[in-house]
VOKOLTI-108950 format. One record per residue (C-alpha): x, y, z; chain; residue in one letter. Coordinates in Angstrom, 3 decimals, padded with zeros to 6 digits. Layout:
N
+----------+----------+----------+-------+------+
:        u :        v :        w : kette : rest :
+----------+----------+----------+-------+------+
:        X :        Y :        Z :     A :    a :
...
+----------+----------+----------+-------+------+
This chain:
89
+----------+----------+----------+-------+------+
:        u :        v :        w : kette : rest :
+----------+----------+----------+-------+------+
:  086.812 :  068.407 :  076.148 :     A :    m :
:  088.470 :  065.597 :  077.495 :     A :    n :
:  087.207 :  063.888 :  080.176 :     A :    i :
:  089.766 :  064.588 :  082.261 :     A :    e :
:  090.048 :  067.951 :  082.144 :     A :    l :
:  086.078 :  067.705 :  083.267 :     A :    m :
:  087.033 :  066.038 :  086.135 :     A :    l :
:  089.812 :  068.371 :  087.120 :     A :    f :
:  087.371 :  071.553 :  086.232 :     A :    a :
:  084.627 :  070.208 :  088.642 :     A :    v :
:  087.232 :  069.629 :  091.919 :     A :    g :
:  088.790 :  072.538 :  091.071 :     A :    y :
:  085.278 :  074.566 :  091.415 :     A :    a :
:  084.501 :  072.538 :  094.106 :     A :    f :
:  088.322 :  073.119 :  095.739 :     A :    l :
:  087.212 :  077.132 :  095.156 :     A :    a :
:  083.743 :  077.053 :  097.010 :     A :    v :
:  085.550 :  075.835 :  100.194 :     A :    l :
:  088.362 :  078.466 :  099.655 :     A :    l :
:  085.725 :  081.370 :  098.982 :     A :    l :
:  084.006 :  080.501 :  102.094 :     A :    f :
:  087.132 :  080.131 :  104.517 :     A :    r :
:  088.149 :  083.183 :  102.832 :     A :    l :
:  084.610 :  084.559 :  104.096 :     A :    a :
:  084.147 :  083.045 :  107.621 :     A :    k :
:  087.415 :  082.358 :  108.917 :     A :    g :
:  087.719 :  083.277 :  112.298 :     A :    p :
:  091.283 :  084.710 :  112.266 :     A :    t :
:  093.631 :  086.930 :  110.077 :     A :    a :
:  096.165 :  084.224 :  109.537 :     A :    p :
:  093.055 :  081.499 :  108.665 :     A :    d :
:  091.955 :  083.916 :  106.295 :     A :    r :
:  095.616 :  084.559 :  104.501 :     A :    m :
:  096.157 :  080.921 :  104.266 :     A :    v :
:  092.619 :  080.842 :  101.788 :     A :    a :
:  094.110 :  083.285 :  099.648 :     A :    g :
:  097.283 :  081.852 :  098.953 :     A :    d :
:  095.841 :  078.657 :  098.888 :     A :    s :
:  093.145 :  080.560 :  096.169 :     A :    m :
:  096.181 :  082.051 :  094.537 :     A :    d :
:  097.840 :  078.319 :  093.965 :     A :    v :
:  094.511 :  077.194 :  092.649 :     A :    l :
:  094.414 :  079.994 :  090.415 :     A :    v :
:  098.336 :  078.985 :  088.971 :     A :    c :
:  097.300 :  075.258 :  088.914 :     A :    c :
:  093.694 :  076.299 :  086.777 :     A :    a :
:  096.123 :  078.272 :  084.253 :     A :    m :
:  098.509 :  075.392 :  083.714 :     A :    v :
:  095.743 :  073.226 :  082.793 :     A :    l :
:  094.288 :  075.599 :  080.503 :     A :    y :
:  097.648 :  076.109 :  078.986 :     A :    s :
:  098.056 :  072.395 :  078.446 :     A :    l :
:  094.349 :  071.969 :  077.096 :     A :    y :
:  094.577 :  075.005 :  074.624 :     A :    s :
:  097.936 :  074.287 :  074.141 :     A :    g :
:  099.150 :  078.301 :  074.384 :     A :    r :
:  102.300 :  078.666 :  075.727 :     A :    g :
:  100.977 :  082.078 :  076.997 :     A :    i :
:  099.080 :  081.347 :  079.864 :     A :    y :
:  102.490 :  079.318 :  081.468 :     A :    l :
:  103.875 :  082.655 :  081.087 :     A :    d :
:  100.714 :  084.384 :  083.070 :     A :    i :
:  100.452 :  081.833 :  085.716 :     A :    a :
:  104.416 :  081.830 :  086.328 :     A :    i :
:  104.015 :  085.417 :  086.996 :     A :    i :
:  100.902 :  085.235 :  089.146 :     A :    c :
:  102.889 :  082.732 :  091.636 :     A :    a :
:  105.653 :  084.980 :  092.198 :     A :    a :
:  103.109 :  087.632 :  092.987 :     A :    l :
:  101.336 :  085.238 :  095.269 :     A :    g :
:  104.521 :  084.705 :  097.023 :     A :    i :
:  105.676 :  087.984 :  097.688 :     A :    v :
:  102.098 :  088.962 :  098.939 :     A :    d :
:  102.343 :  086.044 :  101.143 :     A :    t :
:  105.375 :  087.111 :  102.903 :     A :    m :
:  103.983 :  091.045 :  103.325 :     A :    l :
:  101.092 :  090.491 :  104.548 :     A :    v :
:  102.542 :  087.522 :  106.873 :     A :    g :
:  105.258 :  090.083 :  108.116 :     A :    r :
:  102.162 :  092.828 :  109.016 :     A :    y :
:  100.401 :  090.111 :  110.759 :     A :    l :
:  103.163 :  089.602 :  112.815 :     A :    e :
:  104.641 :  092.630 :  113.540 :     A :    k :
:  102.084 :  094.986 :  112.479 :     A :    g :
:  103.905 :  096.684 :  109.896 :     A :    r :
:  105.034 :  096.276 :  106.049 :     A :    w :
:  108.972 :  096.660 :  105.884 :     A :    f :
:  111.408 :  097.472 :  109.157 :     A :    d :
:  112.332 :  100.681 :  110.207 :     A :    k :
+----------+----------+----------+-------+------+
């Protein structure tokens, strides 16, 4: 295993612990939403790095799908927090 990849893994683990703390202790719902969105970005970046390490392109496809679903999730939860409902009626 490359030393650079190991450093990235340690850094990502540290960031994940910080984000989990913010997700659990966030004082407001928007703080928790931002922590969840950041966790989604972190997972997508980790999948891209693992794809580069393993040489398999399937993880890139999964990372793209995960990022797209994360964007939709962030928009829906943000709208819910702003207006109190999911869609316009």
